[in-house]
C-alpha positions in Angstrom: 198.9 181.1 192.0 201.9 182.5 193.8 203.6 185.7 192.8 206.6 184.2 191.2 204.4 182.1 188.9 202.4 185.1 188.0 205.5 187.1 187.3 206.9 184.4 185.1 203.7 184.0 183.2 203.3 187.7 182.5 207.0 188.0 181.5 206.6 185.1 179.1 203.4 186.5 177.5 205.0 189.9 177.2 208.1 188.5 175.4 206.0 186.5 173.0 203.7 189.4 172.3 206.7 191.7 171.7 208.3 189.3 169.2 205.0 188.9 167.4 204.4 192.6 167.1 208.0 193.2 166.0 208.0 190.5 163.2 204.5 191.5 162.1 205.8 195.1 161.7 208.8 193.8 159.7 206.5 192.0 157.3 204.2 195.0 156.9 207.1 197.4 156.1 209.1 195.1 153.9 209.7 196.4 150.4 208.4 194.2 147.6 211.1 192.5 145.6 210.8 192.7 141.8 209.8 189.4 140.3 211.2 188.6 136.9 208.8 188.2 134.0 208.9 184.5 133.2 207.5 185.0 129.7 210.1 187.5 128.6 213.0 185.5 129.9 211.9 182.3 128.1 211.3 183.9 124.7 214.5 182.4 123.2 213.6 178.9 124.2 211.5 176.7 122.0 
C-alpha cells in the first residue's frame, strides 16, 4: 500500500470515528423529554 492510500484510509477512519464519538456523546448527554400521561389526557373520552 502506498503512502497516499494509507493516508486516505487513516483520514477516513479518523473522520468516521470522530463523528461516531460526537453523536454518541450527544445521545448520552441529551435531556429526557417529558412524556404526557396518556391515561390522564384521555379521561374525558368514553
